[in-house]
MISE-512510 format. One line per 4 residues: number of its first residue (from 0); their letters; for each residue x, y, z of N, C-alpha, C. Coordinates in steps of 0.2 Angstrom, whole numbers. Layout:
# residues N
NUM = a = X/Y/Z/X/Y/Z/X/Y/Z ~ ...
***
This chain:
# residues 289
0 = mttv = 52/15/-106/47/18/-103/46/16/-96 ~ 45/21/-91/43/16/-86/36/15/-83 ~ 36/7/-82/28/7/-81/27/5/-74 ~ 21/6/-70/20/5/-64/12/1/-66
4 = avig = 14/-4/-62/7/-8/-64/3/-8/-55 ~ -3/-6/-55/-10/-4/-51/-13/-13/-52 ~ -14/-14/-45/-19/-20/-47/-25/-17/-42 ~ -30/-17/-45/-37/-16/-43/-37/-9/-43
8 = agdi = -45/-7/-48/-47/-3/-50/-54/1/-42 ~ -50/0/-38/-57/0/-31/-51/10/-29 ~ -55/13/-23/-53/17/-21/-47/17/-21 ~ -42/15/-17/-36/14/-17/-32/15/-22
12 = ggat = -35/9/-26/-30/10/-32/-29/14/-38 ~ -36/17/-38/-39/24/-43/-33/31/-41 ~ -34/32/-33/-30/36/-29/-22/35/-30 ~ -20/29/-31/-13/29/-33/-13/29/-40
16 = ahal = -15/27/-42/-12/29/-51/-14/37/-53 ~ -18/40/-50/-18/47/-50/-12/51/-49 ~ -10/48/-42/-4/50/-40/4/50/-41 ~ 0/44/-47/8/41/-49/7/45/-55
20 = aacd = 2/45/-60/-1/49/-63/3/56/-62 ~ 2/60/-56/1/68/-58/9/70/-53 ~ 14/65/-53/18/67/-52/23/67/-57 ~ 22/64/-62/25/63/-67/32/61/-68
24 = evgr = 33/56/-65/41/51/-66/39/45/-69 ~ 32/43/-70/31/38/-72/29/38/-79 ~ 32/34/-83/29/34/-91/23/32/-91 ~ 20/27/-89/15/22/-88/12/19/-83
28 = vliv = 5/21/-82/1/17/-75/-4/12/-80 ~ -3/5/-77/-7/0/-81/-11/-2/-75 ~ -18/-2/-75/-23/-3/-70/-25/-10/-73 ~ -27/-16/-67/-28/-20/-69/-33/-23/-65
32 = dgsa = -40/-25/-66/-45/-27/-61/-48/-32/-67 ~ -52/-36/-61/-57/-43/-65/-62/-38/-70 ~ -64/-32/-68/-67/-29/-72/-64/-25/-77 ~ -64/-26/-84/-60/-26/-88/-63/-15/-90
36 = naaa = -68/-16/-89/-72/-9/-90/-70/-5/-86 ~ -70/-6/-80/-70/-1/-72/-62/0/-73 ~ -58/-4/-76/-51/-3/-74/-50/1/-82 ~ -53/1/-87/-51/7/-91/-55/12/-93
40 = gkal = -60/14/-88/-64/21/-88/-61/23/-83 ~ -57/19/-77/-52/22/-72/-48/27/-74 ~ -44/24/-79/-37/25/-81/-40/31/-87 ~ -44/32/-91/-47/37/-95/-49/42/-93
44 = diqq = -51/43/-86/-53/47/-81/-48/50/-80 ~ -43/47/-76/-37/50/-76/-32/54/-78 ~ -34/51/-88/-31/53/-92/-31/59/-95 ~ -39/60/-94/-43/66/-96/-39/71/-91
48 = agai = -38/71/-86/-38/75/-79/-30/77/-81 ~ -28/75/-84/-21/76/-87/-20/82/-90 ~ -24/85/-95/-25/89/-100/-26/96/-94 ~ -26/95/-88/-31/102/-85/-25/103/-79
52 = agfh = -21/94/-78/-17/94/-72/-11/98/-77 ~ -10/95/-81/-2/97/-83/2/93/-83 ~ 1/85/-82/5/78/-82/2/74/-89 ~ 8/70/-91/9/68/-96/9/60/-96
56 = trlq = 7/56/-92/8/49/-90/2/47/-92 ~ 5/41/-97/-1/37/-101/-4/35/-97 ~ -12/30/-96/-16/27/-91/-18/20/-96 ~ -19/16/-95/-23/13/-98/-25/6/-93
60 = gtdd = -30/4/-94/-33/-1/-90/-34/-10/-93 ~ -33/-14/-90/-35/-19/-93/-37/-28/-88 ~ -41/-31/-89/-40/-38/-85/-35/-44/-85 ~ -31/-41/-90/-24/-46/-91/-19/-44/-87
64 = ftrv = -20/-52/-81/-14/-50/-77/-6/-51/-81 ~ -6/-53/-86/0/-55/-87/3/-49/-92 ~ 0/-43/-92/2/-38/-96/6/-32/-89 ~ 8/-36/-86/12/-31/-78/17/-35/-82
68 = tgcs = 19/-41/-86/26/-42/-86/30/-37/-87 ~ 36/-33/-88/39/-29/-88/39/-22/-86 ~ 35/-22/-81/34/-17/-76/41/-16/-72 ~ 42/-8/-67/47/-9/-63/46/-9/-57
72 = acvv = 40/-9/-57/36/-10/-48/29/-11/-50 ~ 27/-13/-45/20/-16/-45/14/-14/-37 ~ 8/-11/-38/5/-9/-33/1/-14/-30 ~ -1/-16/-27/-6/-21/-25/-11/-17/-19
76 = adrf = -17/-14/-23/-23/-9/-22/-28/-14/-18 ~ -33/-12/-20/-42/-14/-19/-46/-15/-28 ~ -49/-19/-24/-55/-22/-32/-60/-17/-33 ~ -63/-16/-39/-68/-12/-40/-74/-13/-38
80 = dgtr = -74/-21/-37/-82/-23/-35/-85/-21/-28 ~ -81/-18/-24/-85/-14/-18/-81/-21/-12 ~ -76/-24/-15/-74/-29/-9/-69/-26/-4 ~ -65/-28/-1/-60/-26/3/-55/-27/0
84 = ewsg = -50/-23/3/-42/-24/0/-40/-32/-2 ~ -35/-32/-6/-33/-40/-9/-28/-41/-2 ~ -32/-48/2/-29/-48/6/-33/-58/7 ~ -30/-61/11/-33/-67/15/-30/-74/8
88 = eegl = -35/-77/8/-33/-84/2/-31/-80/-4 ~ -39/-75/-6/-41/-75/-12/-34/-67/-14 ~ -32/-67/-10/-25/-61/-12/-20/-66/-12 ~ -18/-71/-7/-11/-77/-9/-12/-78/-15
92 = amlv = -22/-80/-17/-19/-83/-26/-18/-77/-32 ~ -22/-73/-31/-21/-66/-34/-14/-64/-36 ~ -9/-66/-30/-2/-68/-30/1/-71/-34 ~ 0/-78/-33/3/-85/-37/1/-83/-44
96 = rlip = -5/-81/-45/-5/-77/-52/0/-71/-55 ~ 0/-66/-51/4/-62/-51/12/-63/-53 ~ 16/-64/-46/21/-66/-46/25/-68/-51 ~ 26/-72/-56/30/-77/-60/29/-71/-66
100 = alsg = 26/-66/-66/26/-60/-71/29/-54/-70 ~ 31/-52/-63/34/-49/-61/43/-47/-60 ~ 43/-52/-63/51/-55/-63/55/-51/-60 ~ 54/-51/-53/60/-49/-48/59/-41/-47
104 = vpiv = 53/-40/-47/52/-30/-47/49/-30/-41 ~ 50/-25/-38/46/-22/-31/40/-24/-32 ~ 36/-25/-26/29/-25/-22/26/-20/-20 ~ 22/-15/-20/20/-13/-14/12/-14/-12
108 = faga = 11/-13/-5/4/-15/-3/2/-9/-1 ~ -1/-8/-4/-6/-1/-2/-10/1/4 ~ -14/-6/4/-20/-6/10/-16/-7/16 ~ -19/-4/21/-21/-3/28/-21/-10/32
112 = dqss = -23/-14/27/-24/-21/33/-20/-28/26 ~ -15/-27/25/-11/-31/20/-5/-34/25 ~ -5/-33/29/1/-37/33/2/-44/32 ~ -5/-48/33/-3/-53/31/-4/-58/25
116 = liel = -3/-53/22/-3/-55/13/3/-54/13 ~ 8/-49/15/14/-46/14/19/-54/17 ~ 14/-55/25/20/-65/26/19/-68/22 ~ 10/-70/19/12/-76/16/14/-75/9
120 = afre = 17/-70/7/20/-68/1/28/-71/3 ~ 30/-68/8/38/-71/13/37/-78/13 ~ 31/-81/17/32/-88/22/30/-91/16 ~ 25/-92/12/21/-95/7/23/-96/2
124 = lgvd = 25/-91/-3/27/-91/-9/36/-87/-10 ~ 39/-87/-6/46/-86/-5/50/-81/-7 ~ 45/-75/-9/47/-69/-11/51/-68/-9 ~ 57/-62/-11/62/-59/-5/59/-53/-3
128 = rrrl = 61/-54/3/57/-50/9/58/-43/6 ~ 64/-40/3/66/-34/-1/62/-30/-4 ~ 60/-37/-8/54/-35/-15/47/-33/-10 ~ 45/-33/-4/40/-32/-2/39/-27/4
132 = vgsa = 34/-22/-1/35/-15/3/28/-14/6 ~ 25/-12/11/17/-10/13/19/-2/16 ~ 14/2/10/16/7/12/11/11/15 ~ 5/9/20/0/11/22/2/17/30
136 = peaf = 9/13/33/13/17/39/14/25/38 ~ 16/27/28/19/32/28/12/35/27 ~ 6/34/26/1/39/24/0/40/33 ~ 0/34/38/0/38/45/4/42/47
140 = asav = 12/42/44/17/46/46/16/53/44 ~ 12/54/38/11/62/35/5/65/39 ~ 3/60/41/-3/65/46/0/67/53 ~ 4/60/56/7/64/61/11/69/61
144 = raiv = 15/69/56/18/77/55/15/81/53 ~ 7/82/50/3/88/49/3/89/55 ~ 1/84/60/-4/89/68/4/90/71 ~ 10/86/69/16/91/74/16/97/72
148 = alea = 16/99/66/18/104/61/13/110/63 ~ 7/106/65/0/113/68/1/115/76 ~ 5/111/78/5/111/86/11/114/87 ~ 17/116/83/23/120/81/22/124/78
152 = gcsp = 17/125/76/17/133/70/22/133/65 ~ 23/125/63/29/126/58/25/123/52 ~ 29/123/47/28/118/41/30/110/41 ~ 25/105/39/27/99/40/32/97/39
156 = aevs = 36/100/32/42/99/29/47/99/33 ~ 48/101/41/52/105/45/51/98/49 ~ 47/95/49/46/89/55/47/81/52 ~ 53/78/55/55/70/56/55/67/62
160 = lavl = 50/62/57/49/56/63/48/49/60 ~ 48/46/66/48/40/62/40/36/65 ~ 40/28/62/33/24/65/36/16/67 ~ 35/15/70/36/9/71/30/4/74
164 = gsat = 29/-1/74/24/-7/80/22/-9/71 ~ 16/-11/75/14/-14/69/5/-13/66 ~ 3/-13/62/-6/-11/60/-10/-15/61 ~ -8/-22/66/-13/-26/69/-13/-24/77
168 = gglv = -6/-21/79/-5/-22/86/-4/-12/90 ~ -4/-7/83/-3/0/85/3/1/84 ~ 2/5/82/9/11/79/11/15/83 ~ 18/13/86/21/18/91/26/24/85
172 = vpws = 26/28/90/30/35/85/35/37/91 ~ 42/36/90/47/39/95/48/45/96 ~ 43/47/99/42/55/99/50/59/103 ~ 54/53/107/62/55/108/65/56/103
176 = dasi = 64/53/97/69/54/92/66/58/85 ~ 61/62/86/58/68/82/61/72/83 ~ 61/77/78/64/85/76/59/89/72 ~ 62/93/75/56/99/70/63/105/68
180 = ggha = 63/106/61/69/110/60/77/108/62 ~ 78/102/62/83/100/64/85/100/72 ~ 79/101/75/80/103/85/77/96/88 ~ 77/94/91/75/87/96/67/92/97
184 = lehr = 63/87/95/54/90/96/53/92/104 ~ 56/87/107/55/89/115/58/97/117 ~ 64/98/112/67/106/115/59/110/112 ~ 56/108/108/53/114/106/48/114/107
188 = lepi = 43/109/110/36/108/113/36/108/119 ~ 31/108/123/33/107/131/29/100/132 ~ 30/96/137/28/89/138/21/89/138 ~ 17/94/141/9/92/140/7/94/132
192 = qvtr = 10/95/127/10/95/119/9/90/118 ~ 16/88/118/18/80/116/14/74/117 ~ 10/74/124/5/70/126/1/70/122 ~ -4/77/121/-9/79/118/-9/75/110
196 = leat = -1/75/108/0/72/100/-1/66/100 ~ 2/63/106/3/57/105/-4/53/105 ~ -10/57/111/-16/54/111/-21/56/105 ~ -18/61/104/-22/63/94/-19/57/90
200 = sdrl = -12/57/90/-9/52/85/-12/44/83 ~ -14/43/90/-16/36/92/-24/35/88 ~ -28/39/86/-33/41/83/-34/40/74 ~ -28/41/72/-27/43/65/-27/36/61
204 = wppg = -26/29/65/-27/23/60/-33/21/60 ~ -34/17/55/-32/18/47/-32/23/44 ~ -30/25/39/-30/30/35/-34/29/30 ~ -37/34/26/-43/34/20/-39/33/15
208 = phal = -44/30/8/-41/28/4/-38/34/0 ~ -40/39/-1/-34/45/-3/-27/44/-1 ~ -27/46/7/-22/45/11/-15/40/7 ~ -19/34/8/-16/27/7/-12/27/1
212 = graa = -19/29/-5/-16/31/-14/-10/36/-14 ~ -11/41/-9/-3/46/-9/1/42/-7 ~ 1/39/-1/7/36/1/8/29/-5 ~ 4/26/-5/7/21/-10/12/25/-17
216 = arvt = 11/30/-19/12/33/-25/17/34/-23 ~ 20/37/-17/27/42/-15/31/37/-14 ~ 29/31/-12/33/24/-10/37/22/-16 ~ 30/21/-19/35/18/-27/39/23/-30
220 = tail = 37/29/-30/42/34/-33/48/35/-30 ~ 47/32/-25/55/35/-20/58/28/-22 ~ 54/21/-23/59/15/-26/61/17/-33 ~ 58/19/-38/59/21/-44/65/25/-44
224 = tssr = 65/32/-40/71/36/-41/76/35/-35 ~ 76/27/-33/81/25/-27/81/34/-22 ~ 77/35/-21/77/42/-16/82/40/-9 ~ 85/44/-7/85/43/-1/82/47/5
228 = rscs = 77/46/4/71/49/8/70/43/12 ~ 67/43/20/69/36/23/60/38/24 ~ 56/31/21/50/31/24/49/26/26 ~ 43/27/32/42/21/37/37/17/34
232 = ilva = 39/9/32/35/4/30/33/-2/33 ~ 29/-5/30/30/-13/32/31/-19/28 ~ 37/-20/31/42/-26/31/40/-33/34 ~ 42/-39/32/42/-45/34/48/-46/37
236 = ldge = 46/-46/44/54/-46/51/57/-51/49 ~ 63/-51/50/67/-57/50/74/-57/54 ~ 73/-53/59/76/-52/64/76/-42/69 ~ 74/-40/64/73/-33/66/69/-33/75
240 = fgvk = 70/-29/79/68/-30/87/69/-36/90 ~ 73/-40/86/72/-47/89/66/-51/87 ~ 63/-48/83/58/-53/80/60/-57/75 ~ 59/-63/72/59/-67/68/55/-68/60
244 = hgvg = 47/-68/64/41/-69/62/36/-63/62 ~ 31/-62/58/27/-58/57/29/-52/54 ~ 26/-46/53/24/-41/51/26/-34/56 ~ 30/-30/54/31/-24/56/34/-17/53
248 = vvpa = 34/-13/57/35/-6/54/42/-3/55 ~ 45/-2/51/51/1/53/52/6/46 ~ 59/12/47/59/17/44/64/12/40 ~ 65/15/33/69/13/28/72/16/22
252 = alst = 74/15/21/78/17/13/77/14/8 ~ 75/15/1/74/10/-5/76/12/-12 ~ 78/8/-15/80/5/-20/74/4/-27 ~ 79/3/-32/73/0/-38/74/-8/-34
256 = sgia = 77/-11/-33/74/-19/-29/71/-18/-23 ~ 69/-14/-21/65/-12/-15/69/-9/-9 ~ 70/-14/-4/70/-11/2/79/-13/2 ~ 83/-6/3/91/-5/3/92/-6/8
260 = atwt = 88/-3/14/92/-4/20/85/-2/27 ~ 86/-5/32/82/-1/37/86/-4/44 ~ 82/3/49/86/4/54/83/6/59 ~ 82/5/67/80/6/73/80/12/77
264 = ptit = 76/17/76/77/26/79/79/22/87 ~ 80/28/88/82/27/97/77/28/100 ~ 76/25/106/68/25/107/69/23/117 ~ 65/27/120/64/25/127/61/18/129
268 = sres = 60/19/135/59/13/139/53/12/139 ~ 49/17/140/41/16/139/39/16/130 ~ 43/20/126/42/16/118/43/8/118 ~ 50/8/120/52/-2/118/45/-6/122
272 = vrlm = 41/-2/128/37/-9/129/30/-8/124 ~ 28/-2/124/23/-1/118/25/-7/112 ~ 30/-6/108/32/-7/102/32/-16/104 ~ 35/-17/109/34/-25/111/28/-29/111
276 = tals = 24/-22/114/16/-27/113/11/-23/108 ~ 15/-20/104/9/-18/98/12/-25/93 ~ 19/-28/92/23/-32/89/19/-39/90 ~ 19/-41/97/16/-48/98/9/-49/98
280 = tppq = 7/-43/96/-2/-45/96/-4/-46/91 ~ -9/-53/90/-10/-58/86/-15/-54/80 ~ -14/-56/73/-19/-53/68/-27/-50/70 ~ -28/-56/72/-36/-57/74/-37/-52/79
284 = eskh = -32/-47/82/-33/-42/88/-32/-36/83 ~ -32/-35/79/-31/-29/75/-35/-23/78 ~ -31/-18/80/-34/-11/83/-36/-7/78 ~ -42/-5/75/-42/-1/70/-46/6/73
288 = r = -42/11/74/-45/17/80/-48/19/75
***
């Protein structure tokens, strides 16, 4: 039976667990939180919703981190006590406890503010960077696809685009590489429409907890099924865009071991300047628009 562990029973953790259960691709979702009652209560609430929504995933809640042993993927979310997403020194201490029990499985970071935690896991704990996947940019990409579809009068499913940049310095959409229904976006929309989309998309970050949870579930499902669908994810950079340190956003293919491949879309010189600026912005200058 496929098990996914969700670390944290906060809003993002609950949204992630619900989305994972509803997709019916996972046999069991284990919610782990310092408050055992909160984790168990959230698991029970989602489990009862299954009778109405028609999914059959089994859910459990616990405060025992060792129970993640044997899971196929692990999602790091937020705690029930109302504090922020797992991050910083507390997040690192949590990973020190968690990683030995994970046996090399991929770790999905669901939060919008977990770039530094991804880098700490890679640089300080020596975790293979292919196992470290930040899913928040996929929530942003979905929102951008939605506004493009509204502008073009089409379905979001027809819109194909990537996201680059960083969660701290800003996200960049390579409009020159985007398409609608297989045709270049710039051939379907007027320049003034593209300018309007660019201005609007800059205000879509950070996504809310439900969007972050659904994105984490989508990315986790892509990992479990080795989906060929491209996802825009946060990764520990090791040469992408000529950058050897830090965390950035790239399109990637995912597999049961984590990141299978990454690539860089074709971008204009203006987009390249924006991208380099975003990647060089220190974490303390985080832009939460």
